[in-house]
C-alpha positions as CSV (number, residue, x, y, z in Angstrom):
1,X,-62.6,31.2,15.6
2,X,-59.9,28.9,16.7
3,X,-56.7,28.5,14.6
4,X,-55.8,25.0,13.4
5,X,-53.2,23.3,15.5
6,X,-49.7,23.3,14.1
7,X,-48.1,19.9,14.1
8,X,-45.0,19.7,16.2
9,X,-41.8,18.8,14.4
10,X,-39.3,19.0,17.2
11,X,-36.7,16.3,17.1
12,X,-37.6,15.3,13.6
13,X,-35.0,15.4,10.9
14,X,-36.1,16.5,7.5
15,X,-36.2,13.7,5.0
16,X,-33.5,13.9,2.4
17,X,-34.7,14.7,-1.0
18,X,-33.9,12.2,-3.8
19,X,-31.9,13.6,-6.6
20,X,-32.3,11.4,-9.7
21,X,-29.8,13.6,-11.6
22,X,-27.1,12.9,-9.0
23,X,-27.8,9.2,-9.2
24,X,-27.5,9.5,-13.0
25,X,-24.0,11.1,-12.7
26,X,-22.9,8.5,-10.2
27,X,-24.1,5.5,-12.1
28,X,-21.2,5.2,-14.6
29,X,-18.7,4.9,-11.8
30,X,-20.9,2.6,-9.8
31,X,-21.2,0.4,-12.9
32,X,-17.4,0.5,-13.3
33,X,-16.9,-0.6,-9.6
34,X,-19.5,-3.4,-10.1
35,X,-17.9,-4.7,-13.3
36,X,-14.2,-4.3,-12.5
37,X,-14.2,-5.0,-8.7
38,X,-17.4,-6.6,-7.3
39,X,-18.0,-9.2,-10.0
40,X,-14.3,-10.5,-10.2
41,X,-14.2,-10.6,-6.3
42,X,-17.4,-12.6,-6.1
43,X,-16.1,-15.0,-8.8
44,X,-12.8,-15.3,-7.0
45,X,-14.6,-16.3,-3.8
46,X,-16.7,-18.8,-5.7
47,X,-13.5,-20.3,-7.3
48,X,-11.9,-20.6,-3.9
49,X,-14.5,-23.1,-2.8
50,X,-14.4,-25.2,-6.0
51,X,-11.9,-27.3,-7.9
52,X,-11.3,-25.1,-10.9
53,X,-9.3,-25.5,-14.1
54,X,-8.4,-23.3,-17.0
55,X,-10.1,-24.5,-20.1
56,X,-10.3,-23.5,-23.8
57,X,-13.2,-21.3,-24.8
58,X,-16.4,-23.3,-25.3
59,X,-15.1,-26.3,-23.2
60,X,-17.4,-27.3,-20.4
61,X,-15.6,-28.8,-17.4
62,X,-17.1,-29.6,-14.0
63,X,-16.0,-27.5,-11.0
64,X,-16.8,-29.7,-8.0
65,X,-17.3,-28.1,-4.6
66,X,-14.3,-28.8,-2.3
67,X,-15.3,-26.6,0.7
68,X,-12.3,-25.3,2.6
69,X,-9.8,-27.6,0.9
70,X,-8.1,-24.8,-1.1
71,X,-7.8,-22.7,2.1
72,X,-6.2,-25.6,3.9
73,X,-3.7,-26.0,1.1
74,X,-2.9,-22.3,1.2
75,X,-2.5,-22.1,4.9
76,X,-0.2,-25.2,5.0
77,X,1.9,-24.3,2.0
78,X,5.5,-23.4,3.1
79,X,6.0,-21.0,0.2
80,X,2.8,-19.1,1.0
81,X,3.7,-18.9,4.7
82,X,7.2,-17.7,3.8
83,X,5.7,-15.0,1.5
84,X,3.5,-13.6,4.3
85,X,6.6,-13.6,6.5
86,X,8.5,-11.7,3.8
87,X,5.7,-9.1,3.4
88,X,5.6,-8.6,7.2
89,X,9.4,-7.8,7.1
90,X,8.7,-5.5,4.1
91,X,5.9,-3.6,5.9
92,X,7.9,-3.3,9.1
93,X,10.7,-1.5,7.2
94,X,8.7,0.3,4.5
95,X,5.7,1.8,6.4
96,X,7.6,3.5,9.2
97,X,10.3,4.8,6.8
98,X,7.6,6.1,4.4
99,X,5.7,7.9,7.1
100,X,8.7,9.4,8.9
101,X,10.8,10.4,5.9
102,X,7.8,11.8,3.8
103,X,6.6,13.9,6.7
104,X,10.1,15.2,7.5
105,X,10.8,16.0,3.9
106,X,7.4,17.6,3.3
107,X,8.0,19.8,6.4
108,X,11.4,20.9,5.0
109,X,10.0,21.5,1.5
110,X,7.1,23.5,2.9
111,X,9.5,26.0,4.4
112,X,10.9,28.9,2.4
113,X,14.2,27.7,0.9
114,X,16.2,28.2,-2.3
115,X,15.4,25.9,-5.2
116,X,12.3,24.6,-3.4
117,X,10.5,23.7,-6.6
118,X,13.5,21.9,-7.9
119,X,13.8,19.7,-4.8
120,X,10.0,19.0,-4.9
121,X,10.3,17.8,-8.5
122,X,13.5,15.8,-7.6
123,X,11.8,13.8,-4.9
124,X,8.7,13.2,-7.1
125,X,10.6,12.1,-10.2
126,X,11.3,8.5,-9.1
127,X,7.6,7.9,-8.5
128,X,6.6,8.8,-12.1
129,X,9.6,7.0,-13.7
130,X,9.1,3.5,-15.1
131,X,9.9,0.8,-12.6
132,X,12.0,-1.1,-15.2
133,X,14.3,1.9,-15.6
134,X,14.7,2.3,-11.8
135,X,15.3,-1.4,-11.4
136,X,18.2,-1.1,-13.9
137,X,19.8,1.6,-11.7
138,X,19.3,-0.5,-8.5
139,X,20.8,-3.6,-10.2
140,X,23.8,-1.5,-11.2
141,X,24.2,-0.4,-7.6
142,X,23.4,-3.7,-5.8
143,X,24.0,-6.4,-8.4
144,X,26.4,-9.3,-8.0
145,X,29.2,-7.1,-9.3
146,X,27.6,-3.7,-8.5
147,X,29.0,-0.4,-7.6
148,X,28.2,-0.6,-3.9
149,X,30.0,-3.9,-3.5
150,X,33.0,-2.4,-5.3
151,X,33.1,0.6,-2.9
152,X,32.8,-1.6,0.2
153,X,35.4,-4.1,-1.0
154,X,35.9,-6.8,1.6
155,X,33.0,-5.4,3.7
156,X,30.5,-6.3,1.0
157,X,28.1,-9.2,2.0
158,X,28.7,-12.6,0.5
159,X,26.5,-13.7,-1.2
160,X,25.7,-10.3,-2.7
161,X,22.8,-8.1,-1.8
162,X,20.0,-9.3,-4.0
163,X,20.9,-13.0,-3.8
164,X,21.3,-12.9,-0.1
165,X,18.4,-14.6,1.7
166,X,18.7,-12.2,4.7
167,X,19.2,-8.9,2.7
168,X,17.0,-9.4,-0.3
169,X,13.7,-8.4,1.1
170,X,15.0,-5.5,3.2
171,X,16.7,-4.2,0.0
172,X,13.4,-4.5,-1.9
173,X,11.7,-2.5,0.9
174,X,14.3,0.2,0.7
175,X,13.8,0.4,-3.1
176,X,10.0,0.7,-2.8
177,X,10.4,3.3,-0.1
178,X,12.8,5.4,-2.3
179,X,10.6,5.0,-5.4
180,X,7.3,6.0,-3.8
181,X,8.6,8.7,-1.4
182,X,7.7,11.6,-3.7
183,X,4.0,10.7,-3.8
184,X,3.7,10.6,-0.1
185,X,5.7,13.9,0.3
186,X,3.1,15.5,-2.0
187,X,0.2,14.2,0.2
188,X,1.9,15.7,3.3
189,X,2.6,18.9,1.5
190,X,-1.1,19.3,0.7
191,X,-2.0,18.5,4.4
192,X,0.5,21.0,5.7
193,X,-1.4,23.8,3.9
194,X,-4.3,23.3,6.3
195,X,-2.2,23.7,9.5
196,X,-2.8,27.2,10.7
197,X,0.3,29.4,10.9
198,X,-0.9,30.9,14.1
199,X,-0.2,27.6,15.9
200,X,3.5,27.9,15.0
201,X,3.5,31.5,16.2
202,X,2.0,30.5,19.5
203,X,4.4,27.7,19.9
204,X,7.3,30.0,19.2
205,X,6.0,32.5,21.7
206,X,5.9,29.7,24.3
207,X,9.6,29.0,23.7
208,X,9.2,26.0,21.5
209,X,12.0,25.3,19.0
210,X,11.8,23.7,15.6
211,X,11.7,20.1,16.9
212,X,9.1,20.9,19.6
213,X,6.9,22.7,17.1
214,X,7.2,19.8,14.7
215,X,6.1,17.3,17.4
216,X,3.4,19.5,19.0
217,X,2.0,21.3,16.0
218,X,2.9,19.5,12.7
219,X,2.4,15.9,13.7
220,X,-1.1,16.4,15.3
221,X,-2.0,18.8,12.5
222,X,-1.5,16.2,9.7
223,X,-2.9,13.2,11.6
224,X,-5.6,12.5,8.9
225,X,-2.9,12.5,6.2
226,X,-0.8,10.2,8.4
227,X,-3.7,7.7,8.5
228,X,-4.0,7.9,4.7
229,X,-0.3,7.5,4.1
230,X,-0.1,4.5,6.5
231,X,-3.1,2.7,5.1
232,X,-2.1,3.4,1.5
233,X,1.5,2.2,2.2
234,X,0.1,-1.0,3.7
235,X,-2.2,-1.7,0.8
236,X,0.4,-1.1,-1.9
237,X,3.1,-3.0,0.1
238,X,0.9,-6.0,0.6
239,X,0.2,-6.1,-3.1
240,X,3.9,-6.1,-4.0
241,X,4.7,-7.8,-7.3
242,X,6.9,-6.1,-9.9
243,X,9.8,-5.2,-7.6
244,X,10.7,-8.7,-6.3
245,X,9.8,-10.1,-9.8
246,X,12.3,-7.8,-11.5
247,X,15.0,-7.3,-8.8
248,X,15.4,-10.8,-7.5
249,X,14.4,-12.9,-10.5
250,X,11.0,-13.9,-9.2
251,X,11.3,-14.0,-5.5
252,X,14.7,-15.5,-5.0
253,X,16.8,-16.7,-3.5
254,X,14.7,-19.7,-2.4
255,X,11.5,-17.6,-2.1
256,X,13.3,-15.2,0.4
257,X,11.8,-12.2,-1.4
258,X,8.6,-13.7,-2.7
259,X,5.4,-11.8,-1.9
260,X,1.9,-13.3,-1.7
261,X,0.9,-11.6,-5.0
262,X,4.0,-13.1,-6.7
263,X,3.2,-16.5,-5.3
264,X,-0.4,-16.1,-6.5
265,X,0.8,-15.4,-10.0
266,X,3.2,-18.4,-9.9
267,X,0.6,-20.8,-8.6
268,X,-2.4,-19.5,-10.6
269,X,-0.8,-18.7,-14.0
270,X,2.5,-20.5,-14.3
271,X,1.5,-23.7,-12.4
272,X,-2.2,-23.6,-13.5
273,X,-3.8,-23.8,-10.1
274,X,-6.4,-21.0,-10.2
275,X,-8.5,-22.4,-7.4
276,X,-5.4,-22.3,-5.1
277,X,-4.6,-18.8,-6.3
278,X,-8.2,-17.7,-5.7
279,X,-8.1,-18.9,-2.1
280,X,-4.7,-17.2,-1.6
281,X,-6.2,-14.0,-3.0
282,X,-9.1,-14.1,-0.5
283,X,-6.7,-14.7,2.4
284,X,-4.6,-11.8,1.3
285,X,-7.7,-9.5,1.1
286,X,-8.7,-10.4,4.6
287,X,-5.1,-9.9,5.8
288,X,-4.9,-6.4,4.2
289,X,-8.3,-5.3,5.5
290,X,-7.4,-6.4,9.1
291,X,-4.0,-4.8,9.0
292,X,-5.4,-1.6,7.5
293,X,-8.1,-1.3,10.2
294,X,-5.5,-1.9,13.0
295,X,-3.3,0.8,11.5
296,X,-6.2,3.2,11.1
297,X,-7.2,2.8,14.7
298,X,-3.6,3.2,15.9
299,X,-2.9,6.4,13.8
300,X,-6.3,8.0,14.6
301,X,-5.9,7.5,18.3
302,X,-5.5,10.8,20.0
303,X,-2.2,11.2,21.9
């Protein structure tokens, strides 16, 4: 009596089982993403191709198709172009400083040292403090008649820091770097826990000092965290709004510290051009996505 042939299953992957209970648990967050992000983004894209106006509830106003007209207006507007140049200056200062300072400080705070918990809390405190309170401190230091100008005397810039078209945006970048540094230090501290201590011991046996161990062990060991920090810093920096709005009185002087999001608010809300603002928002999204992909590719590239 011959046995039945057993079907061959080599090379076949088992089909994943469907878990309706898991889908049920995920559905509230999926619905949240759809309502809060996907629907407004789709409506924004639709607005960017139409002539759109704010109207009173219940009022029906035509929104004619205008094609790429709003995008042409955005890309030829000098204020918009200046805002993207400003944010480029901001990112060039903020992102490298954030990555380098947060990694160095996290490495120092990860070592055994007196009052380590105190220093960790001290660096994290500005991040959880209200921006308005921190802006008041910054204005006290760098205002027209601020403490820093008093200390520098004749070496202080004229016009002063936050009303100087050359210094305003770099100073905003330094403020944002200082304010958010504690958050990124915490990210690196978490990543450093996954770097095996044996690697440092091996580097020490090979004669590597602290700097060499930092470059050869710490930096490669936290590379995924560096990618996260870089991309997150780019996204938050490109969406800069409250800092120039509060520090420089709405992007002054002469739009020298205006960001694309601030211009979007001014055009869409204050000047009632929501179609222009929608097109600017789409351009900004594409800009951030492209820049984030480039940064991710650069930081994940093996040395």
